[in-house]
SERO-4910 file (N, C-alpha, C, O; in steps of 0.05 Angstrom, whole numbers):
BEGIN
 pado doro    nc1    nc2    nc3   cac1   cac2   cac3    cc1    cc2    cc3    oc1    oc2    oc3
  Unk    A     97   -994   -317     90  -1017   -300    111  -1039   -305    124  -1041   -326
  Unk    A    114  -1056   -284    132  -1078   -285    117  -1104   -279     97  -1104   -265
  Unk    A    128  -1126   -289    118  -1152   -282    134  -1163   -259    158  -1161   -259
  Unk    A    120  -1175   -239    133  -1186   -216    118  -1211   -206     94  -1214   -212
  Unk    A    131  -1228   -191    118  -1250   -178    118  -1245   -148    138  -1236   -137
  Unk    A     95  -1252   -136     93  -1249   -107    107  -1273    -95    101  -1296   -100
  Unk    A    128  -1267    -78    144  -1289    -66    140  -1291    -36    151  -1309    -23
  Unk    A    125  -1272    -24    121  -1274      5    103  -1251     15     94  -1234      0
  Unk    A     99  -1252     41     83  -1231     55    100  -1219     77    118  -1232     87
  Unk    A     93  -1195     85    106  -1182    107     85  -1167    124     64  -1159    113
  Unk    A     90  -1165    149     71  -1151    167     86  -1128    180    109  -1131    190
  Unk    A     74  -1104    180     85  -1081    194     62  -1070    211     43  -1058    201
  Unk    A     65  -1073    237     44  -1064    255     44  -1034    259     24  -1022    264
  Unk    A     67  -1021    255     70   -992    257     76   -982    228     97   -988    217
  Unk    A     56   -967    217     60   -956    190     43   -931    187     27   -925    204
  Unk    A     46   -918    165     31   -894    159      1   -900    161     -8   -920    151
  Unk    A    -14   -882    174    -43   -887    178    -58   -890    152    -79   -903    151
  Unk    A    -49   -878    130    -62   -880    105    -61   -908     92    -78   -915     76
  Unk    A    -42   -924    100    -40   -951     90    -46   -972    111    -41   -996    107
  Unk    A    -56   -963    134    -64   -981    155    -85  -1000    145   -104   -991    132
  Unk    A    -82  -1026    149   -101  -1046    140    -94  -1056    112   -108  -1075    102
  Unk    A    -74  -1045     99    -66  -1055     73    -47  -1079     75    -31  -1081     94
  Unk    A    -49  -1097     56    -32  -1120     56     -6  -1112     42     -6  -1100     21
  Unk    A     17  -1120     54     43  -1114     42     55  -1141     33     57  -1160     48
  Unk    A     62  -1142      7     72  -1167     -4    101  -1163    -14    109  -1141    -22
  Unk    A    116  -1185    -13    144  -1184    -23    143  -1194    -51    132  -1216    -57
  Unk    A    155  -1179    -69    155  -1185    -98    184  -1188   -108    203  -1179    -96
  Unk    A    186  -1201   -131    211  -1202   -146    204  -1198   -175    188  -1212   -187
  Unk    A    217  -1178   -187    212  -1171   -215    219  -1196   -232    237  -1211   -226
  Unk    A    203  -1199   -254    208  -1221   -273    210  -1210   -301    204  -1187   -306
  Unk    A    220  -1227   -319    219  -1220   -347    191  -1227   -358    173  -1235   -343
  Unk    A    187  -1224   -384    161  -1229   -396    152  -1258   -395    128  -1264   -400
  Unk    A    170  -1277   -388    162  -1305   -386    158  -1314   -357    150  -1336   -352
  Unk    A    162  -1295   -338    159  -1302   -310    184  -1311   -296    184  -1318   -273
  Unk    A    207  -1310   -310    233  -1317   -298    242  -1293   -280    242  -1270   -289
  Unk    A    251  -1300   -256    259  -1279   -237    284  -1264   -245    303  -1276   -255
  Unk    A    283  -1238   -242    306  -1220   -246    304  -1199   -224    283  -1194   -213
  Unk    A    326  -1187   -218    325  -1165   -198    323  -1175   -170    322  -1199   -164
  Unk    A    322  -1155   -152    321  -1161   -123    292  -1159   -112    276  -1146   -124
  Unk    A    287  -1173    -90    260  -1171    -78    254  -1143    -68    272  -1129    -60
  Unk    A    229  -1136    -68    220  -1110    -57    191  -1114    -46    178  -1134    -51
  Unk    A    182  -1094    -31    155  -1095    -19    137  -1076    -33    145  -1054    -41
  Unk    A    112  -1084    -37     92  -1068    -50     65  -1069    -35     59  -1089    -22
  Unk    A     50  -1047    -36     23  -1047    -24      5  -1061    -44      4  -1055    -67
  Unk    A    -10  -1080    -34    -29  -1096    -50    -56  -1082    -52    -69  -1079    -32
  Unk    A    -63  -1075    -76    -89  -1061    -81   -110  -1081    -92   -134  -1073    -94
  Unk    A   -102  -1105    -99   -121  -1123   -113   -124  -1151   -101   -134  -1169   -114
  Unk    A   -115  -1155    -77   -117  -1181    -63   -101  -1203    -77   -112  -1225    -81
  Unk    A    -77  -1197    -85    -59  -1217    -97    -49  -1236    -75    -53  -1231    -51
  Unk    A    -37  -1258    -83    -27  -1277    -64      0  -1289    -73      9  -1284    -96
  Unk    A     13  -1303    -55     38  -1315    -61     36  -1333    -85     18  -1350    -88
  Unk    A     55  -1330   -104     55  -1345   -129     43  -1330   -152     49  -1337   -175
  Unk    A     27  -1310   -147     14  -1295   -169     35  -1279   -185     54  -1268   -174
  Unk    A     30  -1276   -211     45  -1258   -228     29  -1233   -229      5  -1234   -235
  Unk    A     41  -1210   -224     26  -1185   -221     39  -1162   -237     62  -1164   -245
  Unk    A     23  -1141   -241     33  -1116   -253     36  -1096   -230     18  -1093   -213
  Unk    A     58  -1082   -230     63  -1063   -208     69  -1035   -219     79  -1031   -241
  Unk    A     61  -1015   -203     67   -987   -209     88   -978   -189     88   -986   -166
  Unk    A    106   -959   -198    128   -951   -181    131   -921   -180    121   -907   -197
  Unk    A    146   -912   -160    152   -883   -158    127   -866   -154    109   -873   -138
  Unk    A    126   -844   -167    104   -825   -164     77   -838   -173     56   -831   -162
  Unk    A     78   -857   -192     54   -870   -200     42   -887   -178     17   -890   -176
  Unk    A     59   -898   -160     49   -913   -137     34   -896   -117     19   -907   -101
  Unk    A     38   -871   -118     26   -853    -99      1   -839   -110     -8   -819    -99
  Unk    A    -10   -849   -132    -33   -836   -145    -58   -853   -143    -78   -846   -156
  Unk    A    -59   -873   -127    -83   -890   -124   -100   -879   -101    -92   -862    -86
  Unk    A   -125   -888   -100   -144   -879    -79   -133   -885    -51   -138   -869    -33
  Unk    A   -118   -906    -48   -108   -915    -22    -81   -902    -15    -75   -896      8
  Unk    A    -64   -897    -35    -37   -888    -30    -32   -859    -37     -9   -850    -36
  Unk    A    -52   -844    -43    -49   -816    -51    -34   -801    -29    -44   -799     -6
  Unk    A    -10   -791    -35      5   -775    -16     19   -791      5     31   -780     24
  Unk    A     19   -818      3     32   -835     23     61   -841     15     68   -840     -9
  Unk    A     78   -847     34    106   -853     28    109   -882     19    122   -898     32
  Unk    A     98   -889     -4    101   -915    -16    116   -913    -43    114   -892    -56
  Unk    A    130   -934    -50    145   -933    -75    135   -954    -95    143   -953   -119
  Unk    A    118   -973    -86    108   -994   -105     80  -1003    -96     74  -1006    -73
  Unk    A     63  -1008   -117     36  -1018   -112     31  -1041   -132     41  -1041   -154
  Unk    A     14  -1060   -123      5  -1081   -141    -21  -1071   -153    -41  -1067   -138
  Unk    A    -22  -1068   -179    -46  -1057   -192    -63  -1079   -206    -86  -1074   -212
  Unk    A    -52  -1102   -212    -67  -1123   -226    -54  -1150   -222    -29  -1152   -219
  Unk    A    -70  -1171   -223    -60  -1199   -224    -62  -1208   -253    -83  -1205   -265
  Unk    A    -41  -1219   -263    -39  -1226   -292    -52  -1254   -295    -45  -1273   -281
  Unk    A    -71  -1256   -314    -83  -1282   -322    -66  -1296   -342    -61  -1320   -340
  Unk    A    -57  -1281   -363    -39  -1293   -383    -24  -1271   -397    -32  -1248   -398
  Unk    A     -1  -1279   -408     16  -1261   -423     19  -1272   -451     25  -1296   -455
  Unk    A     16  -1255   -471     21  -1263   -499     42  -1244   -510     39  -1220   -510
  Unk    A     64  -1256   -520     86  -1241   -531     91  -1250   -560     96  -1274   -564
  Unk    A     91  -1232   -579     95  -1239   -607     77  -1262   -616     86  -1279   -631
  Unk    A     52  -1261   -608     33  -1281   -616     34  -1308   -601     19  -1326   -607
  Unk    A     52  -1310   -582     55  -1335   -567     48  -1330   -538     58  -1311   -526
  Unk    A     31  -1348   -526     25  -1346   -498     48  -1357   -482     55  -1380   -484
  Unk    A     61  -1339   -467     85  -1347   -451     78  -1352   -422     95  -1363   -407
  Unk    A     54  -1344   -413     45  -1349   -386     15  -1351   -386      1  -1335   -398
  Unk    A      5  -1371   -371    -24  -1374   -368    -29  -1383   -339    -18  -1403   -329
  Unk    A    -45  -1367   -325    -51  -1372   -296    -66  -1399   -292    -60  -1414   -274
  Unk    A    -85  -1404   -310   -102  -1427   -306    -96  -1449   -325   -109  -1470   -325
***
């Protein structure tokens, strides 16, 4: 799993029928403190995340093992919204 921040939304009216009705969000991978690294990418949202949320994502074959994406041509899914991160005993991110 990777940590990423939701930086936007995208709409695709024509897509695989198995992901029809799914929200597609634009993410950017972050380090453990929430600082952006890497390039933006699109993921299928399984947990109703929103712009600005820090999330956990699954990639590759793991992204195709959920109830919604089983056997679908997807490469990334949002599996959780992060409430807080604690690294080496220090809270480095807190949602609220």
